[in-house]
Structures are given as C-alpha cells and as structure tokens.
N, CA, C and O atoms as a GROMACS GRO file, in nm:
protein
  232
    1UNK      N    1   9.334  11.477   9.989
    1UNK     CA    2   9.264  11.351   9.973
    1UNK      C    3   9.332  11.272   9.860
    1UNK      O    4   9.360  11.327   9.754
    2UNK      N    5   9.358  11.143   9.882
    2UNK     CA    6   9.422  11.061   9.778
    2UNK      C    7   9.334  11.049   9.654
    2UNK      O    8   9.212  11.047   9.663
    3UNK      N    9   9.399  11.041   9.539
    3UNK     CA   10   9.327  11.021   9.414
    3UNK      C   11   9.298  10.874   9.390
    3UNK      O   12   9.209  10.839   9.313
    4UNK      N   13   9.375  10.788   9.456
    4UNK     CA   14   9.359  10.644   9.438
    4UNK      C   15   9.344  10.578   9.574
    4UNK      O   16   9.383  10.634   9.676
    5UNK      N   17   9.289  10.458   9.574
    5UNK     CA   18   9.279  10.378   9.696
    5UNK      C   19   9.294  10.231   9.658
    5UNK      O   20   9.292  10.196   9.540
    6UNK      N   21   9.308  10.147   9.757
    6UNK     CA   22   9.323  10.003   9.731
    6UNK      C   23   9.186   9.941   9.718
    6UNK      O   24   9.097   9.969   9.799
    7UNK      N   25   9.166   9.856   9.616
    7UNK     CA   26   9.035   9.796   9.592
    7UNK      C   27   9.024   9.652   9.642
    7UNK      O   28   8.922   9.587   9.618
    8UNK      N   29   9.127   9.602   9.710
    8UNK     CA   30   9.121   9.466   9.765
    8UNK      C   31   9.176   9.359   9.672
    8UNK      O   32   9.188   9.243   9.711
    9UNK      N   33   9.209   9.398   9.549
    9UNK     CA   34   9.265   9.302   9.453
    9UNK      C   35   9.417   9.308   9.454
    9UNK      O   36   9.476   9.411   9.488
   10UNK      N   37   9.481   9.198   9.417
   10UNK     CA   38   9.626   9.193   9.405
   10UNK      C   39   9.670   9.302   9.307
   10UNK      O   40   9.612   9.314   9.199
   11UNK      N   41   9.771   9.379   9.343
   11UNK     CA   42   9.825   9.489   9.262
   11UNK      C   43   9.719   9.592   9.223
   11UNK      O   44   9.738   9.666   9.127
   12UNK      N   45   9.608   9.599   9.298
   12UNK     CA   46   9.500   9.695   9.271
   12UNK      C   47   9.442   9.678   9.131
   12UNK      O   48   9.386   9.773   9.075
   13UNK      N   49   9.455   9.558   9.075
   13UNK     CA   50   9.409   9.527   8.940
   13UNK      C   51   9.280   9.446   8.950
   13UNK      O   52   9.280   9.334   9.000
   14UNK      N   53   9.170   9.503   8.902
   14UNK     CA   54   9.040   9.436   8.913
   14UNK      C   55   9.036   9.302   8.842
   14UNK      O   56   8.947   9.220   8.868
   15UNK      N   57   9.130   9.276   8.751
   15UNK     CA   58   9.137   9.148   8.682
   15UNK      C   59   9.211   9.042   8.763
   15UNK      O   60   9.210   8.925   8.727
   16UNK      N   61   9.275   9.083   8.871
   16UNK     CA   62   9.347   8.990   8.958
   16UNK      C   63   9.254   8.944   9.071
   16UNK      O   64   9.148   9.002   9.093
   17UNK      N   65   9.297   8.839   9.141
   17UNK     CA   66   9.216   8.787   9.251
   17UNK      C   67   9.212   8.884   9.369
   17UNK      O   68   9.299   8.970   9.384
   18UNK      N   69   9.110   8.868   9.450
   18UNK     CA   70   9.099   8.946   9.574
   18UNK      C   71   9.191   8.880   9.676
   18UNK      O   72   9.196   8.757   9.685
   19UNK      N   73   9.263   8.961   9.753
   19UNK     CA   74   9.357   8.905   9.850
   19UNK      C   75   9.284   8.824   9.957
   19UNK      O   76   9.168   8.848   9.988
   20UNK      N   77   9.355   8.729  10.011
   20UNK     CA   78   9.300   8.643  10.116
   20UNK      C   79   9.306   8.716  10.250
   20UNK      O   80   9.390   8.804  10.269
   21UNK      N   81   9.216   8.680  10.342
   21UNK     CA   82   9.224   8.738  10.476
   21UNK      C   83   9.360   8.710  10.538
   21UNK      O   84   9.418   8.604  10.515
   22UNK      N   85   9.411   8.804  10.615
   22UNK     CA   86   9.539   8.785  10.682
   22UNK      C   87   9.604   8.918  10.713
   22UNK      O   88   9.544   9.024  10.695
   23UNK      N   89   9.727   8.912  10.761
   23UNK     CA   90   9.804   9.031  10.794
   23UNK      C   91   9.900   9.061  10.681
   23UNK      O   92   9.966   8.971  10.629
   24UNK      N   93   9.908   9.187  10.642
   24UNK     CA   94   9.993   9.229  10.531
   24UNK      C   95  10.076   9.349  10.574
   24UNK      O   96  10.035   9.427  10.660
   25UNK      N   97  10.193   9.363  10.512
   25UNK     CA   98  10.281   9.477  10.535
   25UNK      C   99  10.268   9.570  10.414
   25UNK      O  100  10.262   9.524  10.300
   26UNK      N  101  10.262   9.701  10.439
   26UNK     CA  102  10.255   9.798  10.329
   26UNK      C  103  10.372   9.895  10.338
   26UNK      O  104  10.426   9.921  10.446
   27UNK      N  105  10.409   9.949  10.222
   27UNK     CA  106  10.511  10.053  10.213
   27UNK      C  107  10.465  10.151  10.107
   27UNK      O  108  10.426  10.111   9.998
   28UNK      N  109  10.470  10.280  10.139
   28UNK     CA  110  10.418  10.383  10.049
   28UNK      C  111  10.519  10.495  10.032
   28UNK      O  112  10.586  10.536  10.127
   29UNK      N  113  10.529  10.544   9.910
   29UNK     CA  114  10.595  10.671   9.883
   29UNK      C  115  10.499  10.751   9.798
   29UNK      O  116  10.437  10.697   9.706
   30UNK      N  117  10.487  10.879   9.828
   30UNK     CA  118  10.388  10.959   9.756
   30UNK      C  119  10.433  11.103   9.742
   30UNK      O  120  10.500  11.158   9.830
   31UNK      N  121  10.396  11.162   9.630
   31UNK     CA  122  10.415  11.305   9.606
   31UNK      C  123  10.278  11.364   9.573
   31UNK      O  124  10.208  11.315   9.485
   32UNK      N  125  10.241  11.468   9.645
   32UNK     CA  126  10.111  11.530   9.625
   32UNK      C  127  10.112  11.617   9.500
   32UNK      O  128  10.218  11.652   9.448
   33UNK      N  129   9.993  11.651   9.452
   33UNK     CA  130   9.982  11.731   9.330
   33UNK      C  131  10.050  11.867   9.343
   33UNK      O  132  10.087  11.927   9.242
   34UNK      N  133  10.066  11.916   9.465
   34UNK     CA  134  10.135  12.045   9.484
   34UNK      C  135  10.287  12.028   9.488
   34UNK      O  136  10.360  12.126   9.507
   35UNK      N  137  10.335  11.904   9.470
   35UNK     CA  138  10.478  11.876   9.467
   35UNK      C  139  10.539  11.840   9.601
   35UNK      O  140  10.655  11.800   9.606
   36UNK      N  141  10.463  11.854   9.710
   36UNK     CA  142  10.517  11.817   9.840
   36UNK      C  143  10.522  11.665   9.855
   36UNK      O  144  10.439  11.593   9.799
   37UNK      N  145  10.621  11.619   9.930
   37UNK     CA  146  10.642  11.475   9.949
   37UNK      C  147  10.579  11.432  10.080
   37UNK      O  148  10.595  11.499  10.182
   38UNK      N  149  10.507  11.320  10.077
   38UNK     CA  150  10.448  11.264  10.199
   38UNK      C  151  10.560  11.202  10.280
   38UNK      O  152  10.631  11.113  10.232
   39UNK      N  153  10.576  11.246  10.402
   39UNK     CA  154  10.685  11.199  10.488
   39UNK      C  155  10.648  11.074  10.566
   39UNK      O  156  10.735  11.009  10.624
   40UNK      N  157  10.521  11.039  10.567
   40UNK     CA  158  10.478  10.920  10.640
   40UNK      C  159  10.375  10.955  10.744
   40UNK      O  160  10.326  11.067  10.752
   41UNK      N  161  10.345  10.855  10.825
   41UNK     CA  162  10.248  10.878  10.932
   41UNK      C  163  10.311  10.843  11.066
   41UNK      O  164  10.402  10.761  11.074
   42UNK      N  165  10.261  10.905  11.169
   42UNK     CA  166  10.316  10.888  11.303
   42UNK      C  167  10.254  10.767  11.371
   42UNK      O  168  10.132  10.749  11.369
   43UNK      N  169  10.339  10.683  11.433
   43UNK     CA  170  10.287  10.569  11.508
   43UNK      C  171  10.261  10.610  11.653
   43UNK      O  172  10.278  10.726  11.689
   44UNK      N  173  10.221  10.515  11.735
   44UNK     CA  174  10.187  10.545  11.874
   44UNK      C  175  10.306  10.590  11.957
   44UNK      O  176  10.289  10.646  12.065
   45UNK      N  177  10.429  10.564  11.909
   45UNK     CA  178  10.549  10.607  11.980
   45UNK      C  179  10.603  10.741  11.929
   45UNK      O  180  10.706  10.788  11.977
   46UNK      N  181  10.533  10.802  11.833
   46UNK     CA  182  10.576  10.930  11.780
   46UNK      C  183  10.675  10.919  11.664
   46UNK      O  184  10.724  11.021  11.615
   47UNK      N  185  10.706  10.797  11.621
   47UNK     CA  186  10.796  10.776  11.508
   47UNK      C  187  10.720  10.793  11.377
   47UNK      O  188  10.607  10.746  11.365
   48UNK      N  189  10.782  10.858  11.281
   48UNK     CA  190  10.719  10.879  11.151
   48UNK      C  191  10.778  10.780  11.051
   48UNK      O  192  10.900  10.766  11.042
   49UNK      N  193  10.692  10.710  10.977
   49UNK     CA  194  10.742  10.612  10.882
   49UNK      C  195  10.649  10.594  10.764
   49UNK      O  196  10.536  10.642  10.765
   50UNK      N  197  10.698  10.526  10.663
   50UNK     CA  198  10.621  10.503  10.540
   50UNK      C  199  10.586  10.356  10.524
   50UNK      O  200  10.556  10.312  10.413
   51UNK      N  201  10.590  10.280  10.634
   51UNK     CA  202  10.550  10.140  10.632
   51UNK      C  203  10.453  10.114  10.744
   51UNK      O  204  10.444  10.192  10.840
   52UNK      N  205  10.380  10.004  10.733
   52UNK     CA  206  10.286   9.968  10.837
   52UNK      C  207  10.225   9.832  10.807
   52UNK      O  208  10.272   9.760  10.719
   53UNK      N  209  10.122   9.799  10.878
   53UNK     CA  210  10.052   9.672  10.857
   53UNK      C  211   9.903   9.696  10.839
   53UNK      O  212   9.849   9.798  10.883
   54UNK      N  213   9.839   9.602  10.775
   54UNK     CA  214   9.694   9.604  10.760
   54UNK      C  215   9.645   9.462  10.775
   54UNK      O  216   9.710   9.368  10.730
   55UNK      N  217   9.530   9.445  10.839
   55UNK     CA  218   9.468   9.314  10.855
   55UNK      C  219   9.342   9.309  10.770
   55UNK      O  220   9.253   9.393  10.785
   56UNK      N  221   9.335   9.209  10.681
   56UNK     CA  222   9.217   9.192  10.594
   56UNK      C  223   9.127   9.089  10.661
   56UNK      O  224   9.170   8.977  10.689
   57UNK      N  225   9.002   9.128  10.687
   57UNK     CA  226   8.902   9.042  10.749
   57UNK      C  227   8.782   9.034  10.658
   57UNK      O  228   8.738   9.136  10.603
   58UNK      N  229   8.729   8.918  10.640
   58UNK     CA  230   8.608   8.901  10.559
   58UNK      C  231   8.497   8.843  10.642
   58UNK      O  232   8.387   8.822  10.592
   0.00000   0.00000   0.00000
C-alpha cells in the first residue's frame, strides 16, 4: 500500500491551488520499503509502463 497519495493540489502541496478539471498525464517511479522497484502497471494491451492518464472531474 502506498504511503502517499495525491491530494488534488498542484505538486501535492496543500498551499497550492487545486487542479482544474481536465485530462492529465502522469509518470511515476517508485521504490518500495523492501527495496524492490515498481516496474509499472499493465495496460489493456498487456504492455507495462510507468505513465498514464487521469481525468479530473468535479
């Protein structure tokens, strides 16, 4: 389980504005507490990657 999550604010900083509704691209690199590296997630075509999209709706 992740220790952090996105709170809807720019740069995850509560002092920054909340992002506007729309489509956004994300890119993640992560190392778990046990030292293993997150390789990414599988898309519908079976490709594994560390990028994707998210749609913000209000």
